[in-house]
C-alpha atoms as an extended CHARMM CRD file, in Angstrom:
* protein
*
       118  EXT
         1         1  VAL       CA             -0.2780000000        0.1860000000        0.0290000000  PROA      1               0.0000000000
         2         2  GLN       CA              1.3010000000        3.7690000000       -0.8760000000  PROA      2               0.0000000000
         3         3  LEU       CA             -0.0350000000        6.7630000000        1.1540000000  PROA      3               0.0000000000
         4         4  GLN       CA              0.0490000000       10.1830000000       -0.6470000000  PROA      4               0.0000000000
         5         5  ALA       CA             -0.3630000000       13.2400000000        1.5600000000  PROA      5               0.0000000000
         6         6  SER       CA             -1.4530000000       16.5940000000        0.5880000000  PROA      6               0.0000000000
         7         7  GLY       CA             -3.0470000000       19.6130000000        1.7480000000  PROA      7               0.0000000000
         8         8  GLY       CA             -0.5120000000       21.3600000000        4.8930000000  PROA      8               0.0000000000
         9         9  GLY       CA              0.4970000000       25.1270000000        4.5650000000  PROA      9               0.0000000000
        10        10  LEU       CA              0.9240000000       28.1300000000        6.3810000000  PROA      10              0.0000000000
        11        11  VAL       CA             -2.6510000000       29.4630000000        8.2700000000  PROA      11              0.0000000000
        12        12  GLN       CA             -3.2980000000       32.1660000000       11.1010000000  PROA      12              0.0000000000
        13        13  ALA       CA             -4.7660000000       30.8460000000       14.7330000000  PROA      13              0.0000000000
        14        14  GLY       CA             -8.7820000000       29.4600000000       14.3030000000  PROA      14              0.0000000000
        15        15  GLY       CA             -8.5810000000       28.9360000000       10.4690000000  PROA      15              0.0000000000
        16        16  SER       CA             -8.5030000000       25.8730000000        8.1790000000  PROA      16              0.0000000000
        17        17  LEU       CA             -6.8360000000       22.6570000000        6.6980000000  PROA      17              0.0000000000
        18        18  ARG       CA             -7.8530000000       19.9570000000        5.3500000000  PROA      18              0.0000000000
        19        19  LEU       CA             -5.4360000000       17.2950000000        4.5450000000  PROA      19              0.0000000000
        20        20  SER       CA             -5.3590000000       14.4130000000        1.8650000000  PROA      20              0.0000000000
        21        21  CYS       CA             -4.1480000000       10.6630000000        1.7940000000  PROA      21              0.0000000000
        22        22  ALA       CA             -4.3520000000        8.9000000000       -1.1490000000  PROA      22              0.0000000000
        23        23  ALA       CA             -4.3830000000        5.1810000000       -0.6330000000  PROA      23              0.0000000000
        24        24  SER       CA             -3.2920000000        2.7000000000       -3.8050000000  PROA      24              0.0000000000
        25        25  GLY       CA             -2.0390000000       -0.5210000000       -4.5840000000  PROA      25              0.0000000000
        26        26  ASN       CA             -3.4790000000       -2.8990000000       -1.8920000000  PROA      26              0.0000000000
        27        27  VAL       CA             -6.3530000000       -1.3540000000       -0.7250000000  PROA      27              0.0000000000
        28        28  PHE       CA             -8.2870000000       -4.0690000000        0.4110000000  PROA      28              0.0000000000
        29        29  SER       CA             -5.9160000000       -5.1080000000        3.1740000000  PROA      29              0.0000000000
        30        30  ILE       CA             -6.0710000000       -1.9020000000        5.1520000000  PROA      30              0.0000000000
        31        31  ALA       CA             -7.0120000000       -2.4710000000        8.1260000000  PROA      31              0.0000000000
        32        32  THR       CA             -7.2940000000        1.5810000000        9.3740000000  PROA      32              0.0000000000
        33        33  THR       CA             -5.9390000000        4.7250000000        8.0330000000  PROA      33              0.0000000000
        34        34  GLY       CA             -4.9710000000        7.6930000000       10.6260000000  PROA      34              0.0000000000
        35        35  TRP       CA             -3.0610000000       10.8620000000       10.6260000000  PROA      35              0.0000000000
        36        36  TYR       CA             -0.1550000000       11.3840000000       12.8260000000  PROA      36              0.0000000000
        37        37  ARG       CA              1.6240000000       14.0160000000       13.8290000000  PROA      37              0.0000000000
        38        38  GLN       CA              5.6170000000       15.2780000000       15.0520000000  PROA      38              0.0000000000
        39        39  ALA       CA              6.2010000000       18.6900000000       16.3980000000  PROA      39              0.0000000000
        40        40  THR       CA              9.8730000000       19.8810000000       16.3200000000  PROA      40              0.0000000000
        41        41  GLY       CA             11.3710000000       18.0480000000       19.0950000000  PROA      41              0.0000000000
        42        42  LYS       CA              8.6470000000       15.8730000000       20.0420000000  PROA      42              0.0000000000
        43        43  GLN       CA              7.5160000000       12.3560000000       19.7340000000  PROA      43              0.0000000000
        44        44  ARG       CA              4.8650000000       11.0640000000       17.1750000000  PROA      44              0.0000000000
        45        45  GLU       CA              1.5650000000       11.0290000000       18.1540000000  PROA      45              0.0000000000
        46        46  LEU       CA             -1.5250000000       10.1110000000       16.6540000000  PROA      46              0.0000000000
        47        47  VAL       CA             -3.8270000000       12.0690000000       16.2700000000  PROA      47              0.0000000000
        48        48  ALA       CA             -6.6580000000       10.5210000000       14.2530000000  PROA      48              0.0000000000
        49        49  GLN       CA             -7.7490000000        7.4890000000       12.7960000000  PROA      49              0.0000000000
        50        50  ILE       CA            -10.6820000000        5.9110000000       10.7180000000  PROA      50              0.0000000000
        51        51  ALA       CA            -11.0440000000        1.8790000000       10.1470000000  PROA      51              0.0000000000
        52        52  THR       CA            -12.5580000000        0.2960000000        7.5310000000  PROA      52              0.0000000000
        53        53  GLY       CA            -16.0810000000       -0.5900000000        9.4330000000  PROA      53              0.0000000000
        54        54  GLY       CA            -15.7200000000        4.0190000000       10.4530000000  PROA      54              0.0000000000
        55        55  SER       CA            -15.4290000000        3.6720000000       13.4780000000  PROA      55              0.0000000000
        56        56  THR       CA            -13.1260000000        6.9980000000       14.2390000000  PROA      56              0.0000000000
        57        57  ASN       CA            -10.7350000000        7.6210000000       17.1370000000  PROA      57              0.0000000000
        58        58  TYR       CA             -9.0820000000       10.5830000000       18.0660000000  PROA      58              0.0000000000
        59        59  ALA       CA             -6.3790000000       11.9590000000       20.3580000000  PROA      59              0.0000000000
        60        60  ASP       CA             -7.8980000000       14.4680000000       23.0830000000  PROA      60              0.0000000000
        61        61  SER       CA             -6.1730000000       17.7510000000       21.7580000000  PROA      61              0.0000000000
        62        62  VAL       CA             -8.0890000000       17.3860000000       18.9720000000  PROA      62              0.0000000000
        63        63  LYS       CA            -11.3690000000       15.9720000000       20.0550000000  PROA      63              0.0000000000
        64        64  GLY       CA            -14.5700000000       19.2550000000       18.6580000000  PROA      64              0.0000000000
        65        65  ARG       CA            -11.9910000000       21.2860000000       16.1080000000  PROA      65              0.0000000000
        66        66  PHE       CA            -10.7340000000       17.7830000000       13.7270000000  PROA      66              0.0000000000
        67        67  THR       CA            -12.5040000000       15.8460000000       11.0020000000  PROA      67              0.0000000000
        68        68  ILE       CA            -11.5540000000       12.2150000000       10.0330000000  PROA      68              0.0000000000
        69        69  SER       CA            -13.3810000000       10.6030000000        7.0740000000  PROA      69              0.0000000000
        70        70  ARG       CA            -12.7690000000        8.7710000000        4.1310000000  PROA      70              0.0000000000
        71        71  ASP       CA            -14.5980000000        8.5900000000        0.3230000000  PROA      71              0.0000000000
        72        72  ASN       CA            -14.2470000000        4.7440000000       -0.5120000000  PROA      72              0.0000000000
        73        73  ALA       CA            -14.7990000000        5.0840000000       -4.0870000000  PROA      73              0.0000000000
        74        74  ASN       CA            -11.0080000000        7.1850000000       -4.4900000000  PROA      74              0.0000000000
        75        75  ASN       CA             -9.6660000000        5.3940000000       -1.7520000000  PROA      75              0.0000000000
        76        76  THR       CA             -8.7000000000        8.6920000000       -0.2630000000  PROA      76              0.0000000000
        77        77  VAL       CA             -8.8720000000        9.8240000000        3.9280000000  PROA      77              0.0000000000
        78        78  TYR       CA             -9.3080000000       13.1210000000        5.2570000000  PROA      78              0.0000000000
        79        79  LEU       CA             -8.7460000000       15.3510000000        8.3090000000  PROA      79              0.0000000000
        80        80  GLN       CA            -10.8650000000       18.3790000000        8.7060000000  PROA      80              0.0000000000
        81        81  MET       CA             -8.8990000000       20.6540000000       10.8330000000  PROA      81              0.0000000000
        82        82  ASN       CA            -11.3590000000       23.5410000000       12.6600000000  PROA      82              0.0000000000
        83        83  SER       CA            -10.0760000000       25.6620000000       15.0380000000  PROA      83              0.0000000000
        84        84  LEU       CA             -6.5500000000       25.3710000000       14.4440000000  PROA      84              0.0000000000
        85        85  LYS       CA             -4.2350000000       26.9790000000       17.2060000000  PROA      85              0.0000000000
        86        86  PRO       CA             -0.0340000000       27.2460000000       17.3690000000  PROA      86              0.0000000000
        87        87  GLU       CA              0.4250000000       23.9690000000       19.1540000000  PROA      87              0.0000000000
        88        88  ASP       CA             -1.4120000000       22.2800000000       16.1730000000  PROA      88              0.0000000000
        89        89  THR       CA              1.7210000000       23.0830000000       14.6640000000  PROA      89              0.0000000000
        90        90  ALA       CA              3.8200000000       20.1920000000       13.4010000000  PROA      90              0.0000000000
        91        91  VAL       CA              3.9230000000       17.2830000000        9.9820000000  PROA      91              0.0000000000
        92        92  TYR       CA              1.6070000000       15.6050000000        9.3140000000  PROA      92              0.0000000000
        93        93  TYR       CA              1.3790000000       11.7470000000        8.7240000000  PROA      93              0.0000000000
        94        94  CYS       CA             -0.4580000000        9.2260000000        6.9090000000  PROA      94              0.0000000000
        95        95  HSD       CA             -0.4270000000        6.0960000000        8.1840000000  PROA      95              0.0000000000
        96        96  ALA       CA             -1.8770000000        2.9790000000        7.0850000000  PROA      96              0.0000000000
        97        97  ALA       CA             -2.3710000000       -0.3200000000        9.4390000000  PROA      97              0.0000000000
        98        98  VAL       CA             -1.8360000000       -2.9640000000        6.2430000000  PROA      98              0.0000000000
        99        99  ALA       CA             -2.7760000000       -6.8590000000        7.0990000000  PROA      99              0.0000000000
       100       100  GLY       CA             -0.3680000000       -8.6580000000        5.4770000000  PROA      100             0.0000000000
       101       101  THR       CA              0.2500000000      -12.6760000000        5.0970000000  PROA      101             0.0000000000
       102       102  ILE       CA              1.6490000000      -12.9100000000        9.1430000000  PROA      102             0.0000000000
       103       103  SER       CA              1.0280000000      -10.0410000000       11.0100000000  PROA      103             0.0000000000
       104       104  PHE       CA             -0.3330000000       -6.2270000000       10.3960000000  PROA      104             0.0000000000
       105       105  TYR       CA              2.6200000000       -3.8560000000        9.1000000000  PROA      105             0.0000000000
       106       106  ASN       CA              2.8870000000        0.0430000000        8.4790000000  PROA      106             0.0000000000
       107       107  SER       CA              3.0510000000        2.6280000000        5.5910000000  PROA      107             0.0000000000
       108       108  TRP       CA              2.9540000000        5.9790000000        5.8190000000  PROA      108             0.0000000000
       109       109  GLY       CA              2.7030000000        8.7450000000        3.7870000000  PROA      109             0.0000000000
       110       110  GLN       CA              5.4430000000       11.2470000000        2.8290000000  PROA      110             0.0000000000
       111       111  GLY       CA              4.5210000000       13.9550000000        5.7500000000  PROA      111             0.0000000000
       112       112  THR       CA              2.8550000000       17.6150000000        5.0710000000  PROA      112             0.0000000000
       113       113  GLN       CA              4.1880000000       20.8550000000        7.1780000000  PROA      113             0.0000000000
       114       114  VAL       CA              0.6870000000       22.5880000000        8.7480000000  PROA      114             0.0000000000
       115       115  THR       CA              2.1090000000       25.4880000000       10.7800000000  PROA      115             0.0000000000
       116       116  VAL       CA             -0.2260000000       27.4680000000       12.2750000000  PROA      116             0.0000000000
       117       117  SER       CA              0.9630000000       30.9060000000       13.3920000000  PROA      117             0.0000000000
       118       118  SER       CA             -0.7060000000       33.2530000000       16.1670000000  PROA      118             0.0000000000
């Protein structure tokens, strides 16, 4: 599975951005798709994820502001980010947990920079 992320940029606090993650390859093996982020000097953390059944999971810090959704026809997952804060500034990575022949493995897209100015 290959993941192509897009949609980052520079926005003022309170603004919105939408990230996209397009999957290709053996997309039927994807169990969950989500977004992680890594700020400078910090560990990578889960932001949001969505399972094939549609259930979602969010970090407490983004609940009520971010929404993850999926377009199955286009194999694309979106992260709508509203009410952005300077602390949301990070490189955002698309991630998929993929069922392999023996176990699950991780697939990562390239990072996309999100910068929120105060």
